[in-house]
C-alpha positions in Angstrom: 10.3 0.8 35.1 8.3 2.9 37.5 5.2 1.3 38.9 1.9 3.1 38.6 -1.4 1.7 39.9 -2.8 -1.0 37.6 -6.2 0.7 37.7 -4.7 3.9 36.3 -2.9 2.1 33.4 -6.2 0.3 32.6 -8.1 3.5 32.6 -5.5 5.3 30.6 -5.4 2.7 27.9 -9.2 2.4 27.9 -9.5 6.1 27.2 -6.7 6.2 24.6 -7.6 5.5 21.0 -4.5 3.7 19.8 -5.5 4.2 16.2 -5.5 7.9 16.6 -2.2 7.9 18.5 -0.4 5.8 15.8 -2.2 7.5 12.8 -0.7 10.9 13.7 2.8 9.4 13.2 2.2 6.5 10.7 -0.7 6.9 8.2 -3.0 3.9 8.6 -5.5 2.3 6.2 -8.6 0.5 7.3 -8.6 -3.2 6.5 -11.7 -5.0 7.8 -11.9 -4.5 11.6 -8.3 -3.4 11.8 -5.9 -0.9 10.3 -2.7 -1.6 8.4 0.5 0.3 7.4 4.0 -0.4 6.4 5.9 -1.1 9.7 7.7 2.0 11.1 10.2 -0.3 12.9 11.7 -2.0 9.9 11.9 -1.5 6.2 9.3 -3.3 4.1 7.5 -2.9 0.8 4.1 -4.3 1.7 2.1 -3.6 4.9 2.5 -6.2 7.7 1.9 -3.7 10.6 -1.6 -4.1 12.0 -3.4 -2.0 14.6 -6.5 -3.4 16.4 -8.9 -0.8 17.8 -10.9 -3.4 19.7 -7.9 -5.1 21.3 -6.1 -1.7 21.6 -2.7 -3.0 20.6 -0.5 -3.2 17.5 1.5 -6.1 16.0 3.9 -6.4 13.0 3.9 -9.8 11.3 7.2 -8.9 9.7 9.6 -8.0 12.5 7.4 -9.0 15.5 7.1 -5.4 17.0 4.1 -5.3 19.2 2.5 -3.5 22.1 0.1 -0.9 23.4 -0.1 2.9 22.9 2.4 3.2 25.7 5.0 1.0 24.1 4.4 2.5 20.7 5.4 6.0 22.0 8.4 4.5 23.8 9.6 2.8 20.6 8.5 5.4 18.0 9.1 8.7 19.9 11.9 7.1 21.9 10.3 8.1 25.2 10.9 6.6 28.6 7.9 4.8 30.2 6.8 7.7 32.5 7.2 10.2 29.6 5.0 8.0 27.4 2.4 7.8 30.1 2.5 11.5 30.6 2.0 12.1 26.9 -1.0 9.9 26.7 -2.5 11.3 30.0 -2.3 14.8 28.6 -4.1 13.7 25.5 -7.1 12.4 27.4 -7.0 14.9 30.3 -5.9 12.5 33.0 -3.5 13.3 35.9 -0.7 10.8 36.5 -0.8 9.7 40.1 2.3 10.6 42.1 3.4 9.2 45.4 2.3 11.6 48.2 4.5 10.4 51.0 7.0 13.0 52.2 10.0 10.9 51.5 9.1 10.5 47.9 8.4 14.3 47.6 11.8 15.0 49.2 13.5 12.7 46.7 11.9 14.5 43.8 12.9 17.9 45.2 16.5 16.6 45.7 16.7 15.3 42.1 15.4 18.6 40.8 18.1 20.4 42.8 20.8 18.1 41.3 19.6 18.7 37.8 19.6 22.5 38.5 23.2 22.4 39.8 24.5 20.5 36.8 22.7 22.9 34.4 24.3 25.8 36.2 27.7 24.2 35.9 27.2 23.6 32.2 26.3 27.3 31.7 29.3 28.3 33.7 31.6 26.2 31.5 30.1 27.6 28.3 30.6 31.1 29.6 34.3 30.3 30.4 34.8 29.1 26.8 33.8 32.4 25.4 36.6 34.1 27.3 39.4 31.6 26.9 41.5 32.0 23.7 43.4 28.7 24.2 40.2 26.5 24.4 38.6 28.3 21.5 41.8 27.9 19.4 41.9 24.2 20.3 38.3 23.7 19.0 39.1 25.8 15.9 42.1 23.5 15.2 39.7 20.5 15.4 37.3 22.2 13.0 34.5 22.5 15.6 32.4 25.5 14.5 30.2 27.7 16.6 26.9 25.9 15.7 28.4 22.5 16.7 29.7 23.9 20.0 26.2 25.2 20.7 24.6 22.0 19.7 26.7 20.0 22.2 26.9 22.9 24.8 30.7 22.5 24.8 32.5 24.6 27.4 35.7 25.0 29.2 36.8 24.3 32.9 39.3 27.0 33.9 42.7 26.2 35.2 43.1 26.4 39.0 41.5 24.6 41.8 38.4 26.7 42.8 36.9 28.5 39.8 33.7 26.5 39.8 33.6 26.3 43.5 34.0 30.1 43.9 31.3 30.8 41.2 28.6 28.3 42.3 29.5 27.0 45.8 28.2 30.1 47.6 27.0 28.3 50.7 27.3 24.9 52.5 24.1 23.5 50.9 25.3 24.3 47.3 28.8 23.0 48.1 27.2 19.6 49.1 25.0 19.6 46.1 27.9 20.2 43.7 29.9 17.5 45.5 27.1 15.0 45.1 26.8 15.5 41.4 30.5 14.7 40.9 32.0 18.2 40.3 34.4 18.2 43.3 37.4 16.1 44.4 38.9 15.9 47.8 42.6 15.4 48.8 44.1 13.4 51.7 43.9 16.4 53.9 40.2 16.8 53.2 40.6 19.9 51.0 37.8 20.2 48.4 38.7 21.4 44.9 37.3 21.5 41.4 37.4 18.1 39.7 37.7 19.4 36.2 40.5 21.9 35.5 41.9 23.3 32.2 39.8 20.9 30.1 37.3 21.3 27.2 34.0 20.2 28.8 31.4 18.0 27.1 28.1 17.9 29.0 26.4 14.5 29.0 22.6 14.7 28.5 20.0 12.1 29.5 17.1 11.0 27.3 15.1 14.1 28.3 17.8 16.6 27.4 18.9 17.2 31.0 22.6 17.5 32.0 23.5 14.5 34.2 27.4 14.5 34.0 30.4 15.8 32.2 33.4 14.6 30.2 36.5 16.7 30.2 39.3 16.5 27.5 42.8 17.8 27.8 44.2 20.0 25.1 47.8 18.8 25.3 48.8 15.1 25.4 50.9 15.5 28.5 48.3 17.2 30.7 47.0 14.1 32.4 44.4 11.5 31.3 43.0 12.3 27.9 39.4 12.1 29.1 38.1 12.6 32.6 34.5 11.6 33.3 32.2 12.4 36.1 32.0 9.7 38.8 28.8 7.6 39.1 26.1 9.5 40.9 22.4 9.1 41.7 21.7 10.7 38.2 24.5 9.2 36.2 25.3 5.5 35.5 27.9 5.3 32.7 26.9 1.8 31.7 23.4 3.0 30.8 24.1 6.3 29.0 25.4 7.1 25.5 27.0 10.4 24.8 25.4 12.2 21.9 22.1 10.3 21.9 20.1 13.4 22.8 21.6 15.3 19.9 21.0 12.4 17.5 17.3 12.4 18.5 17.1 16.1 17.9 18.8 15.9 14.5 16.9 12.9 13.1 13.1 12.5 12.9 13.6 8.8 12.2 16.9 7.2 13.2 17.8 4.6 10.6 21.2 3.7 12.2 23.4 4.4 15.1 27.2 4.5 14.9 29.0 3.7 18.2 32.4 5.3 18.6 34.8 5.7 21.5 35.4 9.4 22.2 33.4 12.6 22.6 35.4 14.3 19.8 34.6 11.4 17.5 30.9 12.2 18.0 31.3 15.9 17.6 33.5 15.7 14.5 31.1 13.3 12.8 28.2 15.7 13.5 30.3 18.6 12.2 30.7 16.7 8.9 27.0 15.8 8.6 27.1 12.3 10.1 24.4 12.9 12.7 23.9 9.4 14.0 27.0 8.9 16.2 27.1 8.1 19.9 29.8 7.1 22.3 30.1 4.9 25.4 31.4 6.8 28.4 34.8 5.3 29.1 33.5 1.8 29.4 32.9 -1.2 27.2 29.5 -1.7 25.5 27.1 -3.0 28.2 23.9 -5.0 27.8 22.0 -1.8 28.9 23.8 0.1 26.1 22.8 -2.6 23.6 19.2 -2.4 24.6 19.2 1.4 24.4 20.9 1.3 20.9 18.3 -1.1 19.4 15.4 0.8 21.1 16.5 3.8 19.0 17.6 2.2 15.7 17.3 -1.1 13.8 20.9 -1.0 12.5 24.0 -0.4 14.8 27.5 0.1 13.6 30.4 -0.4 16.1 33.4 1.7 14.9 36.7 0.9 16.7 40.4 1.0 16.1 41.9 -1.8 14.2 44.4 -2.8 16.8 44.1 -5.7 19.3 42.3 -3.5 21.8 39.8 -2.4 19.2 39.0 -6.0 18.3 38.6 -6.8 22.0 36.2 -3.9 22.3 34.3 -5.2 19.3 34.0 -8.6 20.8 32.7 -7.2 24.0 30.1 -5.3 22.1 29.1 -8.5 20.3 28.6 -10.3 23.5 26.2 -7.6 24.7 24.4 -7.4 21.5 23.9 -11.1 20.6 21.1 -11.8 23.1 19.2 -8.8 21.7 19.4 -9.8 18.0 15.7 -10.1 17.3 14.7 -10.4 13.7 14.9 -7.1 11.9 17.9 -5.9 13.9 21.4 -5.7 12.4 24.8 -5.1 13.8 28.1 -4.3 11.9 31.7 -3.9 12.9 34.1 -1.4 11.3 37.8 -1.5 12.3 39.8 1.6 11.2 43.4 1.6 10.0 46.2 1.9 12.6 46.5 5.4 14.0 43.1 6.5 12.8 39.9 7.2 14.6 36.5 8.5 13.3 37.5 12.1 14.1 40.7 11.9 11.9 39.1 9.8 9.2 36.1 12.0 8.6 38.3 15.2 8.6 40.7 13.6 6.0 38.2 11.8 3.8 34.8 13.5 4.4 31.4 12.1 5.2 30.8 10.2 2.0 34.0 8.3 2.3 33.2 7.5 6.0 29.8 6.3 4.9 31.4 4.1 2.3 33.6 2.6 5.0 30.5 1.8 7.1 28.9 0.1 4.1 31.9 -2.2 4.0 31.5 -3.0 7.7 31.6 -6.7 8.8 28.2 -8.1 9.6 27.8 -9.5 13.1 27.4 -13.0 11.8 30.7 -12.9 9.9 32.6 -11.2 12.8 31.2 -13.9 15.2 32.5 -16.9 13.3 35.7 -15.2 12.2 36.7 -14.4 15.8 35.6 -17.7 17.2 37.5 -19.7 14.6 40.7 -17.5 14.8 43.6 -19.9 15.5 41.3 -22.9 15.0 42.0 -25.3 12.2 38.6 -26.1 10.7 40.2 -28.7 8.5 40.4 -31.1 11.4 37.7 -32.8 13.4 39.2 -31.4 16.6 39.0 -27.8 15.3 35.4 -28.2 14.2 34.5 -29.7 17.6 36.2 -26.8 19.4 34.3 -24.2 17.3 31.0 -25.9 18.1 31.9 -26.0 21.8 32.6 -22.2 21.7 29.7 -21.2 19.6 26.8 -23.2 20.9 26.4 -21.5 24.3 26.5 -18.1 22.7 24.0 -19.0 19.9 21.6 -20.2 22.5 21.3 -16.6 23.7 19.9 -15.4 20.4 16.1 -14.8 20.6 13.9 -17.3 18.6 13.6 -16.3 15.0 15.1 -16.5 11.6 18.4 -14.9 12.5 19.0 -17.5 15.3 18.1 -20.3 13.0 20.4 -19.1 10.2 23.3 -18.7 12.7 22.8 -22.3 13.9 22.7 -23.5 10.2 26.0 -21.7 9.5 27.6 -23.4 12.5 26.3 -26.7 11.2 27.8 -25.9 7.7 31.2 -25.0 9.2 31.4 -28.0 11.5 29.1 -30.6 10.0 27.5 -31.0 13.4 23.7 -31.0 13.5 23.3 -30.3 9.8 19.9 -31.3 8.4 17.3 -30.1 5.9 14.5 -29.7 8.4 12.5 -26.5 8.5 13.8 -24.1 11.3 11.6 -24.4 14.4 10.8 -20.7 14.4 9.7 -20.8 10.7 7.4 -23.7 11.4 5.8 -21.9 14.3 5.4 -18.6 12.4 2.0 -18.0 10.8 2.2 -18.2 7.0 0.2 -15.1 6.4 -1.9 -12.4 8.2 -5.2 -13.7 9.3 -4.3 -17.4 9.3 -6.3 -19.2 11.9 -4.5 -21.6 14.2 -6.1 -25.0 13.8 -8.0 -26.0 16.9 -6.5 -29.5 16.9 -3.0 -28.1 17.0 -3.6 -26.1 20.2 -3.6 -27.5 23.7 -6.6 -26.7 25.9 -4.5 -24.3 28.0 -3.3 -22.5 24.9 -6.8 -22.4 23.4 -8.2 -20.9 26.6 -5.4 -18.2 26.8 -5.9 -17.3 23.1 -9.7 -16.8 23.7 -9.1 -14.7 26.8 -6.7 -12.5 24.8 -9.4 -12.0 22.1 -12.1 -11.0 24.6 -10.9 -10.8 28.3 -14.4 -10.2 29.7 -15.4 -13.7 28.7 -13.7 -14.9 31.9 -16.5 -13.2 33.9 -19.1 -15.6 32.3 -17.4 -18.8 33.4 -19.4 -21.2 35.6 -17.8 -22.9 38.6 -14.6 -22.0 40.3 -12.3 -23.4 37.6 -10.2 -25.1 40.3 -7.4 -26.2 38.0 -4.4 -24.9 40.0 -2.9 -28.3 40.8 -3.0 -29.5 37.1 0.5 -30.3 35.9 0.3 -28.8 32.4 2.5 -26.2 30.6 1.0 -22.8 30.9 -1.6 -23.6 33.6 -0.2 -21.0 36.0 -0.3 -18.3 33.3 -3.9 -19.2 32.5 -4.9 -18.9 36.1 -3.1 -15.5 36.4 -5.0 -14.2 33.4 -8.3 -15.4 34.8 -7.5 -13.8 38.2 -6.5 -10.5 36.5 -9.8 -10.3 34.6 -11.8 -11.1 37.8 -10.0 -8.3 39.6 -10.3 -5.8 36.7 -13.4 -6.8 34.7 -13.2 -4.0 32.2 -9.6 -4.7 31.3 -8.8 -4.6 27.5 -6.5 -6.8 25.6 -3.9 -4.1 25.4 -4.0 -3.5 29.2 -3.8 -7.2 29.8 -0.7 -7.4 27.7 0.8 -4.3 29.4 0.6 -6.3 32.7 3.1 -8.7 31.3 5.5 -6.1 30.0 9.2 -7.1 30.4 8.2 -10.6 31.4 9.3 -13.7 29.5 5.7 -14.6 28.6 5.1 -11.3 26.9 6.2 -12.3 23.4 4.2 -15.5 23.3 1.1 -13.7 24.6 1.4 -11.0 21.9 1.6 -13.7 19.2 -1.5 -15.4 20.5 -3.3 -12.0 20.7 -2.5 -11.3 17.1 -4.1 -14.5 15.8 -7.5 -14.1 14.1 -9.7 -16.8 15.7 -12.8 -18.1 13.9 -16.3 -17.5 15.2 -17.7 -14.8 17.3 -17.9 -13.8 21.0 -20.6 -16.3 21.7 -18.7 -19.3 20.2 -15.5 -18.1 22.0 -17.4 -18.1 25.3 -18.6 -21.6 24.8 -15.2 -22.8 23.7 -13.6 -21.2 26.8 -16.1 -22.9 29.1 -15.6 -26.2 27.4 -11.8 -25.9 27.7 -12.1 -25.1 31.5 -14.5 -28.1 32.0 -12.0 -30.4 30.2 -9.1 -29.1 32.3 -11.1 -29.8 35.5 -11.7 -33.3 34.3 -8.0 -33.7 33.6 -7.3 -32.5 37.1 -9.7 -35.1 38.5 -8.1 -37.9 36.5 -4.6 -36.7 37.5 -5.6 -37.1 41.2 -7.3 -40.5 40.5 -4.1 -41.7 38.9 -2.0 -40.6 41.9 -4.3 -42.4 44.4 -4.4 -45.6 42.3 -0.6 -45.6 41.9 -0.3 -45.1 45.7 -2.8 -48.0 46.3 -0.6 -50.3 44.1 2.6 -49.3 45.7 1.9 -48.9 49.5 -1.8 -49.0 50.1 -4.3 -46.3 51.1 -5.3 -45.0 54.5 -9.0 -44.3 55.3 -8.9 -40.7 54.2 -7.3 -41.7 50.8 -10.0 -44.4 50.3 -12.8 -41.9 51.0 -11.3 -39.4 48.6 -10.9 -42.1 45.9 -14.6 -43.2 46.2 -15.8 -39.6 46.0 -13.6 -38.9 42.9 -14.9 -42.1 41.2 -18.5 -41.0 41.9 -17.7 -37.5 40.5 -16.1 -38.9 37.3 -19.2 -41.2 36.8 -21.6 -38.2 37.0 -19.4 -36.2 34.5 -19.6 -39.0 32.0 
């Protein structure tokens, strides 16, 4: 994620009315001091999605979705971070700060030139398709009509070694540019020639609709590799991109599901038949970046592969990437097609409704997981059960805390008999029973209580007396508390939303959002007093911790003069505090 000045993000979020931003997309109803709606990120019948105008953040008590106006636009409008910031900045009349150093400006200009070169190549290929009977006949035979060709900007790379080079490489600078974006190849003698020749061309678009690479498909089986993809470049990283995602976003106001297939023609054919949620990986297995991108765009993901051994291996690779991202509310399914079939052939033979029926019969991730792990294991023996547990446990540990992870562990216990008990799942016990439930004070540690108050009203940190010198205290969360206090001291006007934005993509983020969503009893004055009391108690604990260390040292090896002096002073301080 690009880094922008903290002061700019604080100011942007302070000027942005999160209620107004969300209400234009999801109708909100006022409920007390907050607003509620049915969550836009998962299906539900009763509202559990709350927006706080005072804290400037949203939280869903159903699926756990949370964040600021920036993250809402990223998740709902499916924008990248900088695009979401640009959108909010335009709304409030702010200018996003850009780096002014010459090197940064040169890099921006260079990227602009590369996008321009790729766009010119895409237009060249489309123009060539218009005049090539063979390529048009091939697409006709595959049932790809003119509208679908236009939707995907499909083109044709002419046969021969220099058609693109002759058309666009008019000088040395342009030649170098076309080479850097992956459109040329070079032989052993150093001769440069067109990389794509006599192939139907599929431009690959980024999440802003810009061409970043190409995939080329042969029209005859014996004409070389079936698909040829652009090499990795500064703009194109195949493990992070999905073919067709741009078109899916354009075709669907709300994406309920994504269907992951293997080839460009699979995506195009599914669109042709009205299945407008298909994407393809780009000649690579499903990566963790793919998994994150998929779930950022849709709650349900269907992996559709061939039913042979290679297809099942591809399915397992996808599962390995998806499993650590299976937050509650997300679902993954696996559909393996009959031998010799792919989504392209199936949808043309059977139609969209039949393909959709196949998807509905897809294997849930949970079933696929245990079926694959227990393949060739005899669960009728103790040895087999132990082997399944050994294989499954490390993988289940990757699942985020929540109901899904708890249920997967319960299923492993049912299959193996290991760890089975009737206790309440840990995540269920930790989850608030209902909106507005107040966390009992006696259940919270002092550190947790102080953090919860700071998240309710960050400015209360400015009213603390003393230096809250608690840095050496060995308690969970103490470093996080100190970081929060320091952030507020540096940025006194920071809001709850901006404070949470600071921890975006850090492991503490989820816990902080949960604490921020809790409705604490009392008012600002009582919170301020409780925060001061908590800090005072932590300072006393630090003093006692040091006393315990000195007294233990005295018993074990004795104290030097400096230690004795420190011990006397600490005892005096403790006496005055009492």
